[in-house]
C-alpha positions in Angstrom: -0.1 -0.1 0.0 1.1 3.5 -0.9 1.3 4.9 2.2 1.6 1.7 4.2 5.0 1.7 5.7 6.5 -1.7 7.3 6.6 -1.7 10.5 9.8 -3.5 10.9 11.2 0.3 9.8 10.3 1.6 13.1 9.9 0.2 16.6 10.2 -3.3 18.0 8.9 -2.3 21.6 11.4 -4.6 23.6 14.6 -3.7 21.6 16.8 -0.7 21.7 18.7 1.1 18.7 20.4 4.6 18.2 16.9 6.1 18.1 14.6 4.3 20.7 14.1 1.9 23.3 10.8 1.0 25.3 11.2 3.9 27.5 11.1 6.7 25.0 8.8 5.4 22.4 5.2 6.3 22.6 3.6 4.4 25.6 1.7 1.6 24.4 -1.9 0.7 25.8 -0.6 -1.5 28.2 1.4 1.0 30.2 -0.9 3.7 30.2 -2.5 3.7 33.6 -2.3 7.1 35.0 -5.8 8.6 36.0 -7.1 11.4 37.7 -5.6 10.6 41.4 -2.0 10.1 39.8 -1.9 13.7 38.6 -3.5 15.3 41.4 -0.9 13.2 43.4 1.9 14.3 41.2 1.1 18.3 41.5 0.6 17.3 45.4 4.0 16.2 46.1 5.2 19.2 43.7 3.2 21.7 46.3 3.3 19.3 49.3 7.4 19.6 50.1 9.8 21.2 52.0 10.8 23.7 49.3 7.2 24.9 48.7 6.5 25.4 52.4 9.6 27.4 52.7 8.8 29.3 49.4 5.3 30.3 50.6 6.8 31.8 54.0 9.7 33.5 51.9 7.4 35.4 49.9 6.4 37.5 53.1 10.1 38.9 52.8 9.0 41.1 49.8 6.9 43.5 51.6 3.5 42.0 51.5 1.6 40.3 54.4 0.1 36.7 54.8 -3.5 37.2 53.1 -1.8 39.0 50.1 0.8 36.4 49.7 -2.0 33.7 49.6 -3.6 35.9 46.9 0.0 35.5 45.1 -0.3 31.7 45.4 -4.0 31.4 44.1 -3.2 33.6 40.9 -0.1 32.0 40.6 -1.3 28.4 40.8 -4.2 29.2 37.8 -1.3 30.4 35.8 1.0 27.1 36.4 -1.9 24.8 35.9 -2.8 26.6 32.7 0.7 26.4 31.7 1.3 22.8 32.8 -1.5 21.6 30.8 -0.7 23.6 27.4 2.9 22.4 27.7 2.1 18.6 28.3 -0.7 18.4 25.5 1.5 16.6 23.4 2.3 14.2 25.9 -1.3 13.5 27.0 -2.3 13.0 23.2 0.4 11.7 21.6 2.0 9.8 24.7 5.7 11.1 24.2 7.9 12.8 26.6 9.9 16.0 27.1 12.8 14.2 25.6 11.4 12.9 22.0 9.3 16.1 21.7 12.8 17.9 21.4 13.1 16.1 18.1 10.2 17.8 16.8 11.1 20.9 17.9 15.1 21.3 17.6 15.6 18.7 14.8 16.5 14.7 15.3 20.2 15.6 16.4 19.4 19.3 17.5 17.4 17.7 20.2 20.4 17.2 22.4 20.3 21.1 23.2 16.9 21.0 24.6 17.8 17.5 26.4 20.9 18.6 27.8 19.5 22.0 29.5 17.2 19.8 31.5 19.7 17.3 32.3 21.7 20.0 34.0 18.6 21.1 35.8 17.9 17.5 37.1 21.6 17.0 38.4 21.5 20.1 40.3 18.1 19.9 41.7 18.4 16.2 42.4 21.5 16.9 44.6 19.9 20.0 46.2 16.9 18.1 47.1 18.9 15.0 48.3 20.7 17.2 50.7 17.2 18.5 52.2 16.4 14.9 52.1 19.4 14.1 54.3 18.2 16.8 56.8 15.0 14.9 56.9 16.7 11.7 57.8 18.8 13.3 60.3 15.4 14.3 62.1 14.2 10.6 62.3 17.9 9.4 63.5 18.2 12.1 66.0 14.8 11.2 67.5 16.3 7.9 68.1 19.6 8.8 69.8 20.4 11.8 71.7 23.8 11.2 70.9 23.2 11.4 67.2 21.4 14.9 67.7 24.6 16.1 69.4 27.0 14.2 67.3 30.4 15.9 67.1 31.5 17.3 64.0 34.9 16.3 63.1 35.4 18.3 60.0 37.3 21.3 59.7 35.8 24.9 59.1 36.8 24.4 55.6 34.5 21.8 55.0 31.0 23.1 54.3 29.2 20.5 56.4 29.0 18.8 59.2 29.3 15.0 60.2 25.9 14.5 60.7 24.9 16.0 57.5 27.1 13.9 55.8 25.5 10.7 57.6 22.0 12.0 56.6 23.2 12.7 52.8 24.6 9.5 52.5 21.9 7.5 54.0 19.1 9.2 52.1 20.9 8.4 48.8 21.2 4.9 49.7 17.4 4.8 50.5 16.7 6.2 47.1 18.1 3.6 45.0 15.3 0.8 45.3 12.8 3.9 44.7 14.4 4.8 41.3 13.7 1.0 40.2 10.1 1.9 40.0 9.1 1.8 36.7 7.0 5.4 36.1 3.8 4.1 35.1 3.3 2.6 38.9 4.8 6.1 40.5 1.0 7.2 40.9 0.8 5.0 44.0 4.3 6.3 45.2 3.1 9.9 44.8 -0.2 9.3 46.5 1.5 8.3 49.5 3.9 10.8 49.5 1.4 13.6 49.2 -0.7 12.1 52.2 2.4 11.9 54.4 3.4 15.5 53.8 0.0 16.8 54.1 -0.8 15.4 57.5 2.7 16.3 58.6 2.2 19.8 57.6 -1.4 19.9 59.4 0.2 18.7 62.7 3.0 21.0 62.6 0.9 23.9 62.1 -1.9 23.0 64.8 1.3 22.5 67.4 2.3 25.9 66.6 -1.2 27.9 66.5 -1.7 26.0 70.0 1.9 26.6 71.3 1.3 30.2 70.5 -1.9 30.4 72.9 -4.1 29.3 70.1 -3.1 32.4 68.0 -1.8 32.3 64.5 0.0 35.6 64.8 0.2 38.8 63.1 1.9 38.1 60.0 -1.5 37.2 58.0 -3.1 40.9 58.4 0.6 42.9 59.2 0.2 46.5 57.7 1.7 46.9 54.3 3.3 50.0 53.8 4.3 49.6 50.3 3.1 52.3 47.6 0.3 51.2 44.9 3.3 51.0 42.2 5.3 49.3 44.7 2.6 46.9 45.7 1.7 45.9 42.0 5.6 45.0 41.4 5.7 43.0 44.6 2.7 41.0 43.4 4.2 40.4 40.0 7.6 39.5 41.4 5.7 37.2 44.1 3.8 35.5 41.1 7.2 34.9 39.5 8.9 33.5 42.2 6.0 31.2 42.9 5.9 30.3 39.3 9.8 29.7 39.1 9.4 27.4 42.4 7.0 25.2 40.4 8.5 25.4 37.0 10.4 22.1 36.9 6.9 20.4 37.4 5.5 22.3 34.1 8.4 21.4 31.8 8.1 17.7 33.4 4.5 17.5 33.1 4.7 15.5 29.5 6.8 12.9 31.1 3.9 11.6 33.1 0.8 13.1 31.3 2.1 10.3 28.3 0.8 7.7 30.9 -2.6 8.9 31.1 -5.8 6.2 30.4 -7.3 9.3 28.9 -6.1 12.8 28.5 -8.8 14.3 30.5 -7.3 12.3 33.4 -4.2 14.5 33.2 -6.0 18.1 32.7 -8.8 17.7 35.3 -6.1 16.3 37.7 -3.8 18.8 36.9 -6.4 21.6 37.8 -7.3 20.1 41.0 -3.8 18.8 42.2 -2.3 22.3 41.6 -5.1 24.8 42.8 -5.9 22.8 45.8 -2.9 21.1 47.3 -0.8 24.2 45.9 -2.7 26.3 48.2 -2.6 24.6 51.5 1.2 23.8 52.0 2.1 27.6 51.7 -1.2 28.4 54.0 1.0 25.8 56.6 4.1 27.3 56.3 2.8 31.2 56.6 0.6 30.4 59.8 3.2 28.4 61.3 6.0 31.0 60.7 3.8 33.7 62.0 2.7 31.9 65.2 6.5 30.7 65.9 7.8 34.1 65.3 5.3 35.8 67.7 6.2 32.9 70.2 9.8 32.5 70.0 10.8 35.8 68.1 12.5 33.5 65.4 11.4 32.9 61.8 11.4 29.2 61.0 11.1 28.5 57.5 11.2 25.0 56.6 9.5 22.1 58.7 12.8 20.0 59.1 14.4 23.2 61.0 10.8 23.1 63.5 11.4 19.5 64.1 14.9 19.7 64.9 13.9 22.8 67.3 11.5 20.3 69.3 14.2 18.1 69.9 16.8 20.7 71.0 14.6 22.3 73.3 13.3 19.4 75.0 14.2 15.9 74.3 10.9 14.3 75.8 9.2 11.1 74.8 6.4 13.6 73.1 9.1 15.6 71.3 10.6 12.6 69.9 7.5 10.6 68.8 6.7 14.0 66.9 9.8 14.3 65.4 9.6 10.9 64.4 6.8 10.8 62.6 7.0 14.3 61.0 10.5 13.4 59.8 9.6 9.8 58.6 6.7 11.9 56.3 9.5 14.4 55.3 11.7 11.9 54.1 9.2 9.9 52.0 8.0 13.2 50.7 11.4 14.2 49.7 12.1 10.7 48.0 8.6 11.3 45.9 9.6 14.8 44.6 13.0 13.9 43.9 12.6 10.7 42.3 9.7 12.0 40.1 10.7 15.6 39.5 14.7 14.6 39.0 15.8 11.3 38.8 13.3 9.7 36.6 13.0 12.7 34.5 16.5 12.9 34.3 16.8 9.3 33.6 14.4 9.8 30.6 16.6 12.5 29.1 19.4 10.3 29.0 17.6 7.6 27.8 17.0 9.8 24.8 20.5 10.6 23.9 22.0 7.2 24.7 18.9 5.0 23.9 21.0 1.9 23.0 22.8 1.7 26.2 20.7 3.5 28.8 17.0 3.2 30.1 15.5 5.2 32.6 16.9 3.5 35.6 20.1 3.4 34.5 19.6 7.2 33.6 18.3 7.8 37.3 21.2 6.2 38.5 23.4 8.3 36.9 21.6 11.4 37.9 22.0 10.0 41.6 25.6 9.3 41.2 26.4 13.0 39.8 24.6 14.3 42.9 28.0 13.8 44.9 30.4 15.8 42.7 27.8 18.7 42.4 28.7 19.3 46.5 24.8 20.4 47.2 26.3 21.3 50.7 27.8 24.3 49.3 24.2 25.5 48.1 23.0 25.7 51.7 26.3 25.7 54.3 28.3 28.8 52.5 27.7 32.3 50.8 26.8 30.5 47.7 23.8 32.3 45.7 22.5 28.9 44.6 18.9 29.2 45.8 18.5 32.7 44.2 20.1 31.9 40.8 18.0 28.3 40.7 14.9 29.9 41.7 15.4 32.6 38.9 16.4 29.9 36.5 12.8 30.3 34.9 14.5 32.9 32.7 15.7 29.8 30.7 12.8 27.5 31.2 10.1 30.2 30.3 11.4 31.1 26.5 11.6 27.0 26.2 7.9 26.6 27.3 6.8 29.4 25.1 8.6 27.6 22.0 6.9 24.3 22.8 3.4 25.6 23.2 3.6 27.6 19.9 5.1 24.5 18.3 2.3 22.2 19.1 -0.4 24.2 19.3 -0.3 26.9 16.7 2.2 26.0 14.1 1.6 22.2 13.9 -1.8 22.5 15.0 -1.8 19.5 17.5 -0.5 17.2 14.4 2.7 14.9 14.9 4.2 12.3 12.7 5.6 10.0 15.5 7.2 7.6 13.4 9.7 10.0 12.1 10.5 11.1 15.6 12.6 7.9 15.5 14.3 8.1 11.8 17.9 9.3 12.3 18.2 10.6 8.7 16.7 13.0 5.9 13.8 10.9 5.7 12.5 12.2 8.7 10.2 15.4 8.4 12.2 16.6 11.8 15.1 16.2 10.0 15.1 20.1 9.0 18.8 21.4 7.8 21.4 18.5 8.5 19.4 17.4 11.5 19.0 20.7 13.1 16.3 23.5 13.3 17.8 26.7 14.0 14.7 28.7 14.6 14.1 27.6 18.0 17.5 28.2 19.0 17.5 31.8 17.7 14.3 32.4 19.5 15.5 30.8 22.8 18.6 32.9 22.6 16.7 36.3 22.1 13.8 35.1 24.8 16.4 34.6 27.2 18.7 37.8 26.8 16.6 40.2 28.1 16.3 38.4 31.3 19.9 37.8 32.0 20.7 41.1 33.5 18.0 40.5 36.1 19.8 37.1 36.8 23.0 38.5 37.3 21.6 41.2 39.6 20.0 38.2 41.8 23.3 36.5 42.0 25.1 39.8 43.0 23.0 42.6 43.9 26.1 45.1 43.9 25.8 44.7 40.1 23.0 47.7 39.5 20.8 47.5 36.6 18.0 50.0 35.4 14.2 49.8 37.1 12.9 48.9 33.6 15.2 45.7 33.2 14.9 45.1 36.9 10.6 45.1 35.9 11.2 43.1 33.2 13.0 40.5 35.3 10.4 40.7 38.1 7.5 39.7 35.3 9.7 37.5 33.4 7.0 34.6 33.4 4.8 37.0 31.0 7.4 39.0 29.4 9.8 36.7 28.4 6.9 34.1 27.2 5.5 36.9 25.1 8.9 38.0 23.5 9.7 34.3 22.6 6.4 33.4 21.1 6.0 36.5 19.0 9.6 36.0 17.8 9.5 32.4 17.0 6.5 32.8 15.2 8.0 35.5 13.0 10.9 33.3 12.6 8.7 30.3 11.3 6.4 32.6 9.1 9.3 34.0 7.3 11.7 31.1 6.9 9.2 28.2 6.0 11.8 26.0 4.0 12.0 22.4 5.2 9.3 23.2 7.8 6.7 20.7 6.9 3.6 20.5 8.9 0.1 18.9 9.0 1.7 15.4 8.1 0.9 12.7 10.3 1.1 8.6 10.3 -1.5 6.8 8.8 -1.2 4.0 11.3 -0.9 3.5 14.8 2.8 1.9 14.5 3.5 1.9 18.2 0.1 0.5 19.7 -0.2 3.6 21.8 -3.9 4.7 20.9 -7.2 2.7 22.1 -10.0 2.6 19.3 -11.5 5.9 20.3 -8.2 7.8 19.9 -7.8 6.0 16.4 -10.8 7.3 15.5 -10.2 10.9 16.6 -6.8 11.0 14.9 -8.0 9.0 11.9 -5.4 6.2 12.2 -5.8 2.5 11.5 -5.5 0.6 14.9 -2.2 -1.5 15.3 -2.7 -5.1 15.2 -3.9 -6.7 18.2 -6.4 -4.1 19.4 -9.4 -4.5 17.0 -8.2 -6.6 13.9 -6.7 -10.2 13.8 -3.5 -9.7 11.9 -1.9 -6.9 10.5 -3.9 -3.9 9.7 -4.4 -3.0 6.1 -5.2 0.0 3.9 -8.7 -2.2 3.7 -9.5 -2.6 6.9 -9.6 0.9 7.8 -11.6 3.0 10.5 -15.2 2.1 8.9 -14.6 -1.2 10.3 -13.4 0.1 13.6 -16.1 2.5 14.1 -18.8 -0.4 13.2 -17.4 -2.5 15.7 -17.2 0.2 18.4 -20.9 0.8 17.9 -21.7 -2.8 18.4 -19.9 -2.7 21.7 -21.7 0.4 22.8 -24.7 0.0 24.9 -27.9 0.8 23.1 
């Protein structure tokens, strides 16, 4: 048949070659098992973690009170859920992940550009989250042993960590290994357990803080704001941008997990509920707890692990030890969940796309874990390093990419992809462009990043002054950079249309990734084994499929 290509030219799902392995091909139907609760839990663990707890509290430092800070969180979460859904539609509908979509955008060979950016982020953030996980491990161990709580530091001052911190970090990495062996399609259960654990941990800490402060949540929620109208407006803008930046990894990672959906609506609705419900609860916990403890003890506690250690240091009673143990256990589990899903597994998927013949998700995730040691995350927190500020501002680089991906899939390609050509390493692929590279998004990316770089430099080194206009651009980069990049990329693709083929798609579901209803939606002949006996052909087309579905439907 003219349009019917041999299946042997493409994928054998259990084999690997230079372009594919079973972890990066479109997810087959038997691995698509995530439903609503999986995506609610995915965004739950993105929001229900130590980093988000502290991010909500730290928004108070920009001059707003707690009520206005929560307003920022509500607005930011609405934007984040919209961005996450739009940026993951190619994963929800075609069941491919971030790394494979890079081949569509940057070209078969140029895809390494987009993948390496996220590999770098995965390594650094995995190390950072692992260090925080080690601190949570220390809570559990300190609740068991006063000697461990008061462990002598045998390292010299030149080593920016203590003996206790090193022990916790190593133990955390060891217990992470078996969790990285879980296939991604089964992570929904893991995420549900992690989200539930940290939800109740946060509730318990907050109730204790308010009760300990004579049933008062302090004054931060309704404190007077002295900012002018203009200053308040830009503070809101910067606050929304900061909250967006703290969850931008979840936005970029969403397609890696939306591809496992049973139905696309499971991903969309689950994202909306998970982002806007759980994303509201934890920062509220953080602000109330910080406010109550500030009033009671005159000291700000920004993270839940520091609160648990405070209990043990103040009063090593059986009650304090029990509370610290269970809270520490929940925090460890939440750190395992967020780090494995957001960094380890996602980084493994990326490395699998670069070296598919030799690296699968499990091996790639282990490489990410191993690289966390030379990254030296203790320097991020125990020195004058500006790591947190810089990494929180890394949306300067991610936002232009998100703009390019949305425009590519929704506007330029009108949601039509040719999956088979994503796995052809030659000029026969429509995603070959020029020698395997698509220069258009690279130019748009560089131009989109450039205006935000001065603000990033200023955030890293406040001694370097920048103009108010550049500063405001940086404060609203989630909007301004997105708009600049999207307009520029559209203009480039409108002018330089050569080798930019759109509207071409497969005629057959070569990868067994679509169910019967989806085959009708995309006008695809199903893969053999779904509806037909034997290999599909041009004659056994969608007419027969529709007839069979109508017979199976209830009257």
